[in-house]
LOVOFI-140046 format. One record per atom (N, C-alpha, C, O): z, y negated, x negated; residue in one letter. Coordinates in steps of 0.05 Angstrom, whole numbers, padded with zeros to 5 digits, always signed. Layout:
N
ZYXa/...
This chain:
291
-02485+01033+01839m/-02508+01019+01840m/-02494+00994+01822m/-02507+00986+01803m/-02466+00982+01828l/-02458+00958+01820l/-02444+00969+01793l/-02440+00949+01778l/-02436+00988+01784r/-02426+00999+01758r/-02449+00998+01738r/-02445+00993+01715r/-02469+01003+01745i/-02497+01009+01729i/-02502+00976+01716i/-02502+00970+01692i/-02505+00959+01738i/-02517+00940+01741i/-02495+00924+01713i/-02504+00912+01693i/-02473+00927+01718f/-02441+00916+01702f/-02445+00929+01674f/-02438+00917+01653f/-02454+00949+01673s/-02459+00967+01651s/-02474+00952+01637s/-02465+00943+01616s/-02500+00948+01644i/-02518+00940+01628i/-02517+00909+01613i/-02521+00901+01590i/-02511+00899+01630c/-02493+00862+01629c/-02472+00867+01605c/-02474+00856+01583c/-02453+00886+01610f/-02431+00887+01590f/-02442+00899+01563f/-02430+00892+01543f/-02460+00913+01561i/-02472+00923+01535i/-02489+00898+01517i/-02491+00897+01492i/-02499+00881+01538s/-02515+00860+01533s/-02503+00839+01518s/-02513+00827+01499s/-02475+00835+01532i/-02461+00814+01529i/-02440+00822+01511i/-02430+00803+01499i/-02430+00844+01506l/-02412+00853+01483l/-02411+00843+01454l/-02392+00840+01438l/-02430+00840+01454s/-02441+00829+01421s/-02432+00799+01418s/-02436+00788+01397s/-02418+00785+01440v/-02409+00761+01430v/-02384+00758+01424v/-02370+00739+01429v/-02377+00783+01411f/-02339+00796+01403f/-02334+00772+01382f/-02313+00759+01380f/-02366+00769+01363t/-02354+00751+01340t/-02369+00721+01348t/-02389+00712+01338t/-02354+00710+01368a/-02355+00683+01384a/-02359+00659+01365a/-02375+00640+01367a/-02340+00666+01349n/-02335+00640+01327n/-02352+00636+01304n/-02351+00618+01287n/-02376+00663+01305a/-02391+00661+01282a/-02403+00635+01291a/-02402+00628+01314a/-02419+00617+01267q/-02438+00599+01267q/-02460+00601+01248q/-02461+00617+01229q/-02479+00585+01254d/-02504+00591+01233d/-02502+00584+01211d/-02519+00591+01195d/-02474+00564+01200d/-02475+00557+01173d/-02462+00579+01159d/-02460+00578+01134d/-02453+00597+01171l/-02434+00624+01155l/-02459+00644+01148l/-02457+00666+01138l/-02480+00633+01157f/-02508+00657+01149f/-02526+00644+01130f/-02546+00658+01124f/-02523+00617+01118e/-02535+00605+01095e/-02542+00628+01080e/-02534+00651+01084e/-02562+00619+01059k/-02569+00641+01041k/-02552+00632+01013k/-02552+00611+01000k/-02539+00656+01011p/-02521+00652+00985p/-02534+00654+00953p/-02557+00658+00948p/-02519+00651+00938e/-02536+00648+00912e/-02539+00683+00905e/-02520+00698+00906e/-02567+00692+00898a/-02568+00713+00894a/-02557+00722+00868a/-02549+00705+00853a/-02555+00746+00863p/-02535+00757+00835p/-02553+00746+00815p/-02576+00753+00814p/-02541+00725+00795s/-02551+00722+00768s/-02563+00738+00744s/-02581+00735+00727s/-02539+00761+00752e/-02542+00783+00726e/-02558+00802+00748e/-02549+00807+00770e/-02585+00813+00739k/-02601+00832+00758k/-02593+00858+00745k/-02608+00866+00727k/-02571+00871+00753n/-02565+00897+00746n/-02560+00913+00774n/-02561+00900+00795n/-02553+00944+00774i/-02553+00952+00796i/-02522+00939+00811i/-02520+00929+00834i/-02505+00943+00794w/-02478+00945+00813w/-02475+00911+00831w/-02464+00908+00853w/-02488+00886+00814n/-02497+00871+00830n/-02509+00866+00855n/-02501+00852+00874n/-02531+00880+00850y/-02552+00879+00870y/-02536+00893+00898y/-02538+00884+00920y/-02524+00914+00892f/-02508+00937+00910f/-02484+00908+00925f/-02481+00898+00947f/-02477+00906+00910t/-02444+00882+00923t/-02460+00862+00939t/-02452+00853+00960t/-02485+00854+00925y/-02501+00834+00950y/-02515+00845+00975y/-02518+00833+00997y/-02526+00875+00968d/-02533+00883+00996d/-02520+00896+01014d/-02527+00901+01037d/-02496+00904+01002m/-02470+00915+01026m/-02460+00888+01039m/-02453+00887+01063m/-02460+00865+01021g/-02450+00838+01042g/-02472+00832+01059g/-02466+00820+01080g/-02494+00836+01055n/-02517+00827+01072n/-02515+00852+01097n/-02526+00846+01118n/-02506+00870+01097v/-02504+00893+01111v/-02482+00879+01133v/-02487+00873+01156v/-02458+00874+01119f/-02443+00867+01148f/-02452+00840+01150f/-02448+00845+01173f/-02460+00818+01148g/-02469+00799+01151g/-02485+00802+01171g/-02483+00786+01190g/-02506+00825+01171g/-02530+00821+01184g/-02521+00833+01207g/-02537+00829+01225g/-02498+00849+01214v/-02481+00861+01237v/-02473+00838+01252v/-02481+00831+01274v/-02455+00826+01233g/-02443+00802+01253g/-02463+00780+01266g/-02461+00771+01289g/-02483+00772+01248y/-02509+00757+01255y/-02515+00772+01285y/-02511+00760+01306y/-02524+00798+01284a/-02540+00805+01303a/-02517+00807+01332a/-02525+00809+01355a/-02489+00806+01324y/-02466+00809+01351y/-02466+00782+01364y/-02462+00781+01388y/-02472+00753+01344s/-02468+00727+01347s/-02490+00711+01368s/-02488+00689+01380s/-02513+00735+01368r/-02541+00716+01374r/-02542+00705+01403r/-02555+00686+01410r/-02522+00722+01422p/-02527+00715+01447p/-02518+00684+01451p/-02523+00669+01470p/-02500+00678+01426l/-02487+00652+01430l/-02512+00628+01428l/-02510+00605+01436l/-02531+00638+01419h/-02560+00621+01413h/-02582+00624+01428h/-02604+00613+01426h/-02574+00641+01447w/-02602+00647+01473w/-02609+00620+01479w/-02594+00601+01480w/-02638+00620+01483q/-02653+00600+01499q/-02672+00616+01526q/-02669+00640+01530q/-02684+00605+01535g/-02695+00606+01562g/-02711+00636+01561g/-02708+00655+01576g/-02729+00635+01540n/-02739+00664+01541n/-02724+00691+01533n/-02731+00714+01536n/-02698+00680+01519d/-02682+00705+01508d/-02672+00716+01540d/-02673+00739+01548d/-02663+00695+01555f/-02652+00708+01581f/-02669+00722+01590f/-02666+00746+01589f/-02700+00707+01604l/-02722+00721+01611l/-02721+00757+01599l/-02721+00775+01615l/-02721+00763+01574r/-02723+00784+01569r/-02700+00806+01574r/-02703+00830+01578r/-02672+00790+01574l/-02650+00801+01579l/-02648+00808+01614l/-02632+00825+01623l/-02665+00792+01629g/-02672+00799+01657g/-02685+00823+01663g/-02679+00841+01678g/-02708+00818+01645g/-02726+00845+01649g/-02716+00870+01643g/-02720+00891+01656g/-02703+00867+01620v/-02689+00888+01612v/-02669+00901+01635v/-02672+00924+01641v/-02654+00890+01644a/-02636+00892+01664a/-02654+00904+01685a/-02654+00928+01686a/-02669+00891+01701v/-02685+00898+01722v/-02700+00928+01711v/-02694+00950+01719v/-02713+00924+01697g/-02726+00947+01689g/-02710+00974+01685g/-02719+00996+01692g/-02683+00970+01674t/-02662+00994+01670t/-02650+00998+01697t/-02646+01022+01701t/-02642+00982+01716t/-02636+00984+01741t/-02650+01000+01758t/-02639+01016+01774t/-02681+00996+01755g/-02703+01012+01762g/-02705+01040+01766g/-02708+01055+01785g/-02702+01042+01733l/-02699+01072+01730l/-02672+01090+01741l/-02672+01113+01747l/-02644+01065+01740f/-02624+01083+01748f/-02633+01091+01776f/-02628+01114+01780f/-02645+01077+01797l/-02655+01084+01817l/-02673+01103+01826l/-02678+01109+01849l/-02688+01119+01798l/-02705+01137+01801l/-02695+01162+01782l/-02710+01180+01777l/-02670+01160+01773d/-02659+01179+01752d/-02664+01210+01760d/-02674+01225+01744d/-02657+01217+01783d/-02657+01238+01795d/-02686+01251+01799d/-02693+01275+01794d/-02699+01232+01807e/-02734+01241+01803e/-02741+01243+01784e/-02753+01264+01781e/-02739+01228+01760i/-02750+01233+01731i/-02740+01254+01716i/-02752+01267+01699i/-02711+01257+01725r/-02701+01287+01715r/-02712+01310+01726r/-02709+01331+01714r/-02724+01309+01748q/-02730+01338+01759q/-02759+01341+01754q/-02771+01362+01754q/-02773+01312+01750n/-02800+01312+01739n/-02804+01328+01715n/-02821+01345+01710n/-02781+01319+01701f/-02778+01325+01668f/-02770+01355+01666f/-02777+01366+01645f/-02758+01369+01683l/-02747+01391+01676l/-02770+01422+01688l/-02768+01446+01684l/-02790+01402+01705s/-02815+01417+01718s/-02824+01431+01694s/-02824+01456+01692s/-02832+01417+01678h/-02851+01420+01651h/-02836+01421+01629h/-02850+01413+01611h/-02812+01429+01619k/-02797+01435+01601k/-02809+01459+01591k/-02815+01456+01567k/-02814+01478+01599d/-02831+01502+01591d/-02855+01499+01574d/-02866+01517+01563d/-02863+01471+01574d/-02889+01466+01568d/-02890+01452+01544d/-02911+01447+01531d/-02865+01445+01538v/-02855+01423+01515v/-02848+01442+01486v/-02828+01456+01485v/-02866+01440+01465p/-02862+01459+01445p/-02827+01452+01430p/-02817+01429+01429p/-02819+01469+01425d/-02794+01483+01416d/-02788+01458+01396d/-02773+01439+01404d/-02800+01457+01369v/-02809+01434+01350v/-02802+01410+01357v/-02793+01396+01339v/-02803+01400+01379l/-02801+01368+01387l/-02771+01375+01399l/-02754+01360+01389l/-02765+01386+01411l/-02741+01386+01419l/-02712+01392+01399l/-02689+01383+01399l/-02726+01408+01385d/-02708+01415+01360d/-02708+01385+01340d/-02687+01375+01333d/-02735+01375+01333y/-02731+01350+01319y/-02712+01324+01332y/-02695+01310+01320y/-02718+01322+01356g/-02705+01304+01368g/-02673+01304+01374g/-02658+01284+01377g/-02665+01335+01375r/-02631+01341+01373r/-02628+01340+01340r/-02603+01344+01337r/-02636+01338+01321y/-02628+01335+01296y/-02633+01309+01284y/-02616+01296+01272y/-02654+01301+01288a/-02662+01276+01282a/-02639+01245+01289a/-02633+01225+01276a/-02634+01255+01312g/-02616+01239+01319g/-02587+01239+01311g/-02574+01219+01317g/-02575+01263+01298a/-02543+01264+01291a/-02542+01243+01269a/-02559+01243+01251a/-02523+01227+01269p/-02516+01209+01252p/-02522+01212+01224p/-02537+01198+01210p/-02503+01238+01216q/-02511+01242+01187q/-02537+01252+01177q/-02542+01255+01153q/-02553+01258+01194n/-02585+01258+01189n/-02599+01235+01185n/-02616+01232+01167n/-02589+01214+01205n/-02598+01191+01205n/-02593+01175+01184n/-02610+01164+01170n/-02571+01174+01182y/-02556+01159+01160y/-02561+01165+01123y/-02560+01153+01102y/-02565+01192+01133g/-02583+01203+01102g/-02608+01195+01091g/-02614+01195+01067g/-02623+01187+01114i/-02653+01180+01115i/-02650+01142+01106i/-02664+01130+01089i/-02635+01133+01118t/-02633+01111+01113t/-02621+01104+01084t/-02626+01083+01072t/-02605+01122+01077g/-02591+01118+01052g/-02609+01124+01030g/-02607+01116+01007g/-02629+01141+01041a/-02641+01145+01015a/-02661+01128+01002a/-02668+01127+00979a/-02670+01112+01023v/-02689+01090+01032v/-02676+01069+01012v/-02689+01057+00995v/-02653+01068+01017y/-02637+01042+01004y/-02635+01050+00969y/-02640+01035+00950y/-02627+01075+00970l/-02613+01081+00943l/-02640+01081+00924l/-02638+01075+00900l/-02662+01087+00934t/-02687+01087+00920t/-02701+01063+00915t/-02719+01062+00899t/-02692+01039+00930g/-02701+01010+00923g/-02675+01003+00901g/-02678+00996+00878g/-02661+01005+00909l/-02632+00999+00891l/-02641+01009+00862l/-02649+00994+00844l/-02638+01039+00861i/-02643+01045+00831i/-02675+01031+00821i/-02677+01020+00799i/-02692+01032+00835t/-02715+01025+00821t/-02716+00996+00820t/-02736+00986+00811t/-02697+00981+00829k/-02697+00956+00834k/-02716+00943+00843k/-02723+00921+00834k/-02729+00958+00864n/-02748+00938+00889n/-02738+00929+00911n/-02727+00943+00929n/-02743+00900+00912e/-02725+00885+00927e/-02733+00892+00957e/-02716+00892+00974e/-02760+00898+00962k/-02773+00905+00990k/-02762+00928+01002k/-02757+00928+01026k/-02758+00948+00988l/-02741+00978+00990l/-02717+00971+00993l/-02706+00978+01014l/-02704+00959+00977r/-02671+00943+00984r/-02669+00937+01003r/-02653+00949+01016r/-02687+00909+01018r/-02683+00901+01041r/-02691+00914+01067r/-02682+00910+01090r/-02710+00931+01059t/-02715+00955+01086t/-02687+00966+01091t/-02674+00962+01111t/-02678+00982+01066g/-02657+00997+01070g/-02633+00977+01084g/-02621+00985+01104g/-02629+00953+01073v/-02601+00945+01085v/-02612+00938+01119v/-02594+00937+01135v/-02638+00933+01129l/-02641+00925+01152l/-02636+00949+01165l/-02621+00947+01184l/-02644+00974+01159m/-02636+01001+01164m/-02611+01007+01174m/-02608+01012+01197m/-02589+01005+01155i/-02562+01008+01159i/-02552+00994+01169i/-02535+01004+01184i/-02556+00963+01169s/-02545+00946+01178s/-02547+00948+01214s/-02530+00948+01232s/-02573+00950+01215a/-02584+00957+01249a/-02571+00976+01265a/-02564+00971+01288a/-02567+01003+01250a/-02564+01031+01254a/-02532+01019+01263a/-02522+01020+01286a/-02524+01009+01244t/-02488+01008+01249t/-02475+00986+01270t/-02453+00987+01280t/-02496+00967+01274a/-02486+00946+01297a/-02493+00965+01330a/-02477+00972+01347a/-02527+00971+01328a/-02528+00984+01353a/-02508+01009+01359a/-02499+01012+01381a/-02500+01030+01334g/-02480+01049+01335g/-02453+01039+01349g/-02443+01048+01370g/-02446+01024+01337f/-02411+01010+01350f/-02417+01011+01377f/-02403+01025+01391f/-02438+00999+01388i/-02440+00981+01417i/-02443+01008+01431i/-02430+01012+01452i/-02460+01027+01421q/-02467+01056+01437q/-02445+01064+01438q/-02440+01071+01461q/-02422+01067+01420q/-02414+01089+01422q/-02384+01074+01438q/-02369+01087+01452q/-02380+01046+01432l/-02359+01035+01450l/-02367+01036+01477l/-02348+01040+01491l/-02392+01033+01491s/-02402+01034+01511s/-02400+01055+01530s/-02396+01056+01554s/-02404+01074+01511k/-02405+01107+01522k/-02377+01110+01536k/-02375+01115+01559k/-02356+01105+01517t/-02326+01106+01530t/-02323+01090+01554t/-02318+01098+01576t/-02326+01066+01546l/-02312+01050+01575l/-02328+01052+01598l/-02316+01051+01620l/-02359+01054+01598v/-02374+01059+01616v/-02369+01094+01632v/-02363+01098+01655v/-02373+01111+01611g/-02359+01139+01621g/-02380+01147+01646g/-02372+01156+01667g/-02412+01142+01639r/-02433+01159+01657r/-02427+01190+01656r/-02415+01198+01636r/-02434+01209+01678a/-02431+01231+01669a/-02461+01241+01668a/-02479+01234+01682a/-02462+01258+01648r/-02490+01270+01642r/-02500+01284+01661r/-02487+01295+01678r/-02532+01283+01658p/-02545+01301+01678p/-02532+01323+01679p/-02515+01325+01696p/-02538+01344+01659g/-02520+01369+01656g/-02502+01370+01670g/-02501+01391+01683g/-02483+01354+01675a/-02451+01360+01678a/-02450+01366+01716a/-02431+01374+01730a/-02475+01358+01722g/-02483+01365+01752g/-02469+01343+01771g/-02474+01347+01795g/-02455+01321+01766f/-02445+01304+01779f/-02465+01289+01803f/-02461+01285+01827f/-02491+01281+01782g/-02513+01265+01797g/-02509+01241+01780g/-02490+01236+01764g/-02533+01224+01787n/-02536+01200+01765n/-02510+01174+01777n/-02511+01153+01764n/-02493+01175+01795h/-02482+01153+01803h/-02458+01164+01798h/-02439+01154+01810h/-02452+01183+01783h/-02420+01190+01782h/-02411+01178+01754h/-02426+01179+01734h/-02380+01166+01756f/-02376+01148+01725f/-02344+01158+01728f/-02328+01156+01746f/-02342+01165+01710k/-02306+01160+01696k/-02298+01140+01676k/-02299+01150+01653k/-02292+01119+01677p/-02291+01102+01656p/-02271+01118+01636p/-02255+01134+01646p/-02272+01115+01611n/-02254+01117+01586n/-02240+01151+01599n/-02217+01159+01600n/-02269+01164+01609g/-02261+01194+01614g/-02252+01216+01591g/-02240+01237+01593g/-02263+01204+01570g/-02261+01220+01538g/-02271+01245+01541g/-02276+01254+01518g/-02277+01261+01559s/-02300+01290+01553s/-02324+01278+01555s/-02332+01258+01567s/-02336+01297+01539a/-02366+01288+01531a/-02384+01297+01555a/-02408+01291+01556a/-02374+01309+01569a/-02391+01306+01595a/-02395+01274+01611a/-02410+01268+01630a/-02377+01259+01599y/-02377+01225+01611y/-02381+01214+01588y/-02365+01196+01584y/-02404+01220+01565r/-02413+01198+01553r/-02444+01196+01552r/-02455+01200+01530r/-02458+01192+01571s/-02485+01193+01578s/-02499+01163+01569s/-02522+01164+01560s/-02489+01140+01570f/-02490+01113+01569f/-02484+01100+01551f/-02460+01095+01549f/-02501+01091+01531p/-02529+01095+01526p/-02530+01124+01508p/-02511+01138+01501p/-02553+01126+01503s/-02560+01144+01487s/-02551+01144+01450s/-02561+01125+01438s/-02539+01158+01438g/-02533+01149+01415g/-02558+01163+01398g/-02568+01149+01381g/-02569+01186+01402h/-02601+01200+01399h/-02620+01180+01392h/-02630+01176+01370h/-02625+01165+01418a/-02645+01148+01419a/-02640+01119+01406a/-02659+01104+01399a/-02616+01114+01403v/-02612+01090+01394v/-02618+01084+01358v/-02627+01065+01345v/-02608+01112+01350l/-02610+01119+01317l/-02636+01121+01310l/-02644+01108+01291l/-02650+01133+01322t/-02684+01144+01317t/-02698+01122+01322t/-02720+01124+01312t/-02696+01103+01334f/-02709+01087+01350f/-02712+01061+01327f/-02731+01049+01316f/-02682+01059+01324t/-02676+01032+01301t/-02691+01037+01285t/-02710+01022+01280t/-02685+01069+01268t/-02699+01077+01243t/-02727+01073+01244t/-02736+01058+01226t/-02744+01083+01262a/-02771+01083+01267a/-02785+01054+01270a/-02808+01050+01262a/-02768+01034+01285y/-02783+01011+01291y/-02773+00992+01265y/-02784+00971+01258y/-02752+01002+01252t/-02754+00990+01221t/-02775+00999+01202t/-02783+00984+01185t/-02781+01021+01205i/-02803+01032+01183i/-02827+01027+01195i/-02846+01028+01180i/-02833+01021+01221s/-02857+01008+01227s/-02867+00979+01219s/-02889+00968+01222s/-02845+00972+01209k/-02854+00938+01202k/-02856+00940+01171k/-02851+00920+01158k/-02861+00960+01160q/-02871+00963+01131q/-02894+00970+01128q/-02902+00976+01105q/-02915+00971+01156f/-02948+00976+01158f/-02953+00960+01175f/-02942+00953+01196f/-02981+00949+01157d/-02998+00927+01166d/-03018+00945+01192d/-03012+00943+01216d/-03033+00956+01187n/-03045+00974+01206n/-03026+00984+01231n/-03006+00997+01230n/-03039+00974+01254k/-03019+00970+01281k/-03018+00996+01290k/-02998+01005+01302k/-03045+01014+01285w/-03044+01047+01290w/-03024+01054+01280w/-03005+01062+01293w/-03025+01053+01252v/-02994+01068+01236v/-02973+01057+01254v/-02961+01074+01268v/-02965+01028+01257k/-02939+01024+01274k/-02938+01042+01294k/-02920+01059+01293k/-02958+01043+01316g/-02960+01059+01331g/-02951+01087+01332g/-02936+01097+01349g/-02962+01097+01315g/-02949+01122+01308g/-02928+01127+01302g/-02920+01148+01311g/-02908+01109+01281v/-02888+01112+01275v/-02871+01111+01294v/-02853+01128+01294v/-02872+01091+01312i/-02862+01086+01341i/-02859+01117+01359i/-02841+01130+01369i/-02880+01117+01355a/-02885+01144+01376a/-02868+01168+01367a/-02857+01181+01385a/-02865+01175+01346v/-02851+01189+01334v/-02821+01179+01339v/-02807+01199+01339v/-02810+01162+01341g/-02789+01143+01342g/-02776+01149+01374g/-02752+01150+01380g/-02799+01152+01390l/-02794+01156+01415l/-02781+01186+01428l/-02767+01189+01447l/-02795+01210+01405i/-02783+01237+01420i/-02757+01238+01422i/-02744+01240+01443i/-02750+01239+01403p/-02716+01244+01407p/-02704+01235+01435p/-02690+01248+01450p/-02714+01208+01438g/-02707+01200+01465g/-02707+01220+01487g/-02688+01232+01497g/-02734+01222+01492l/-02749+01230+01506l/-02735+01270+01511l/-02737+01284+01531l/-02722+01275+01485s/-02722+01300+01481s/-02690+01297+01499s/-02685+01312+01518s/-02677+01284+01493r/-02655+01282+01504r/-02653+01286+01536r/-02637+01301+01545r/-02666+01274+01549i/-02679+01277+01580i/-02686+01306+01583i/-02675+01322+01599i/-02705+01313+01569y/-02711+01346+01576y/-02684+01366+01566y/-02683+01390+01574y/-02664+01355+01552e/-02647+01375+01546e/-02620+01367+01566e/-02600+01381+01563e/-02621+01346+01587e/-02606+01341+01605e/-02579+01333+01590e/-02557+01344+01595e/-02581+01308+01568a/-02568+01300+01558a/-02559+01271+01564a/-02537+01260+01566a/-02578+01264+01564h/-02582+01239+01579h/-02603+01230+01605h/-02624+01243+01608h/-02597+01205+01625w/-02618+01204+01637w/-02632+01181+01638w/-02618+01161+01639w/-02660+01179+01639a/-02680+01158+01639a/-02668+01134+01627a/-02672+01125+01605a/-02651+01125+01645s/-02653+01096+01641s/-02629+01092+01623s/-02624+01069+01614s/-02612+01118+01616d/-02594+01109+01585d/-02611+01102+01559d/-02607+01085+01542d/-02636+01125+01563v/-02656+01123+01539v/-02669+01101+01541v/-02673+01090+01519v/-02678+01088+01560a/-02693+01066+01566a/-02676+01037+01545a/-02684+01024+01525a/-02654+01035+01560l/-02635+01013+01552l/-02631+01023+01514l/-02634+01007+01496l/-02626+01045+01511s/-02622+01048+01481s/-02638+01035+01465s/-02631+01021+01446s/-02666+01041+01473w/-02698+01030+01454w/-02691+00999+01460w/-02683+00988+01439w/-02690+00988+01477a/-02687+00968+01481a/-02667+00945+01463a/-02676+00925+01453a/-02637+00955+01460m/-02622+00952+01453m/-02631+00949+01423m/-02630+00928+01410m/-02639+00973+01415s/-02644+00976+01383s/-02667+00957+01374s/-02665+00943+01353s/-02688+00955+01389a/-02699+00939+01389a/-02697+00912+01382a/-02713+00902+01367a/-02675+00895+01393f/-02669+00869+01399f/-02657+00868+01377f/-02661+00846+01366f/-02645+00882+01365i/-02619+00887+01343i/-02637+00878+01319i/-02637+00855+01310i/-02653+00903+01309v/-02674+00907+01290v/-02688+00878+01290v/-02691+00870+01267v/-02698+00858+01312e/-02708+00838+01304e/-02678+00813+01297e/-02682+00791+01287e/-02664+00818+01300a/-02644+00799+01306a/-02635+00800+01270a/-02635+00780+01256a/-02630+00816+01265i/-02621+00828+01236i/-02642+00818+01216i/-02637+00802+01198i/-02667+00829+01222d/-02693+00817+01206d/-02700+00792+01199d/-02710+00785+01177d/-02693+00778+01218r/-02693+00744+01217r/-02667+00735+01201r/-02668+00718+01184r/-02647+00747+01206y/-02625+00740+01181y/-02630+00745+01157y/-02620+00729+01141y/-02645+00767+01147l/-02648+00778+01118l/-02670+00758+01114l/-02674+00758+01089l/-02690+00738+01128d/-02706+00726+01116d/-02696+00699+01105d/-02709+00682+01094d/-02670+00700+01112k/-02652+00673+01092k/-02639+00694+01064k/-02627+00681+01047k/-02642+00715+01060k/-02627+00731+01038k/-02643+00741+01019k/-02635+00747+00996k/-02671+00743+01027y/-02687+00755+01006y/-02717+00745+01003y/-02730+00739+01023y/-02724+00745+00982d/-02749+00730+00972d/-02773+00742+00980d/-02791+00729+00989d/-02773+00767+00977k/-02794+00784+00985k/-02786+00807+01011k/-02766+00819+01020k/-02814+00804+01017k/-02811+00817+01048k/-02836+00842+01057k/-02859+00839+01050k/-02833+00854+01064y/-02854+00875+01073y/-02876+00861+01090y/-02869+00844+01106y/-02910+00869+01084n/-02922+00851+01096n/-02925+00820+01089n/-02933+00804+01106n/-02921+00813+01064e/-02922+00788+01056e/-02946+00774+01053e/-02944+00750+01049e/-02972+00785+01055d/-02992+00775+01063d/-02997+00761+01097d/-03010+00741+01104d/-02982+00782+01114t/-02994+00771+01142t/-02970+00746+01151t/-02965+00734+01172t/-02961+00746+01131g/-02940+00723+01138g/-02911+00729+01154g/-02909+00747+01170g/-02888+00713+01148m/-02865+00724+01166m/-02868+00727+01195m/-02867+00749+01206m/-02872+00703+01207a/-02880+00709+01237a/-02891+00737+01250a/-02883+00750+01269a/-02917+00744+01227a/-02937+00764+01238a/-02919+00792+01238a/-02918+00809+01256a/-02907+00791+01216a/-02886+00820+01205a/-02864+00820+01224a/-02859+00843+01233a/-02850+00804+01232r/-02826+00802+01249r/-02837+00816+01279r/-02828+00835+01291r/-02861+00799+01287s/-02869+00805+01314s/-02893+00828+01316s/-02915+00821+01324s/-02890+00849+01310d/-02907+00872+01306d/-02922+00879+01330d/-02946+00886+01326d/-02913+00879+01358f/-02920+00882+01377f/-02903+00879+01399f/-02879+00876+01394f/-02911+00880+01424e/-02900+00873+01451e/-02892+00903+01468e/-02912+00911+01480e/-02870+00918+01472w/-02872+00926+01493w/-02857+00933+01517w/-02833+00928+01514w/-02863+00944+01539n/-02852+00941+01567n/-02848+00970+01576n/-02863+00988+01566n/-02830+00976+01594l/-02817+01001+01605l/-02836+00999+01635l/-02835+00980+01651l/-02855+01025+01637t/-02864+01016+01665t/-02850+01048+01679t/-02846+01069+01667t/-02847+01043+01707f/-02839+01064+01723f/-02845+01066+01753f/-02840+01046+01768f/-02854+01085+01762g/-02863+01085+01785g/-02868+01112+01802g/-02888+01125+01795g/-02851+01123+01826g/-02864+01143+01831g/-02849+01165+01817g/-02824+01164+01816g/-02864+01189+01805n/-02852+01207+01785n/-02864+01201+01751n/-02865+01216+01732n/-02869+01176+01754q/-02872+01169+01725q/-02860+01146+01706q/-02856+01123+01715q/-02856+01150+01689l/-02843+01141+01664l/-02856+01136+01638l/-02862+01155+01624l/-02861+01101+01629g/-02872+01102+01612g/-02866+01076+01596g/-02851+01058+01604g/-02882+01078+01572v/-02876+01052+01551v/-02896+01047+01543v/-02910+01064+01532v/-02906+01018+01547v/-02934+01004+01539v/-02930+00988+01522v/-02917+00968+01524v/-02944+01000+01498f/-02947+00983+01469f/-02974+00965+01470f/-02997+00972+01476f/-02965+00939+01464q/-02991+00919+01461q/-02993+00912+01434q/-02977+00896+01425q/-03013+00923+01418f/-03016+00911+01393f/-03044+00905+01383f/-03048+00895+01361f/
């Protein structure tokens, strides 16, 4: 119990390792004076690294509502941790009813090479066509996936939580264990796919389309519970971490690019597409979206 609480706090606070970062480091630089592909590329890659650093430095600037959100995620994830075994049994009881295509999609969509293939294709399309909105979207996808991916990889090793399929139960940890059986917390598949889906959803003004894109992004995380690769609490924290990082980097990119998706609805509206909360109780696990 204490391990999982410590792990949740550790993942949330880990991002302060760039503690010396200050807001003046993220002021808008001069945009490329000569509009060619090479200049755009170097400018965008600088923003990728800048976005990662900005996301990691955000806890230094958190205020009251930010800590309330952190507390909500910690409480929700801890609650799921207490129900992990029950949720796992519930998922396994109807696994045969889940179409194989969904399980296959969850397995392959979350693979790093496949996810970065999608993000790279989006960015290169924007770069080649000199479309600033697509370039910005690609930068957001790449930087968010990189920032979240690094945290989840480091956390997996340090926390060393046993996977459900290992048969040790949800309270078994082996920090720095090294074995793949002890790399459950958090879920890499859930982090990468939800980061991508959350970013793509920002491109659409229709909230039903947004919800549909997000729903597709949830499938890999849920499939990993069915596959006994991760616990429900692993997946839930992965979703929350991905959303927070995308929102942070999106704010950073507001300073870097003049054009943005959903410009007619305003920056604030495009940034806060909807609110979502985790719900759990008995044998139920859910994600509630308000839009």
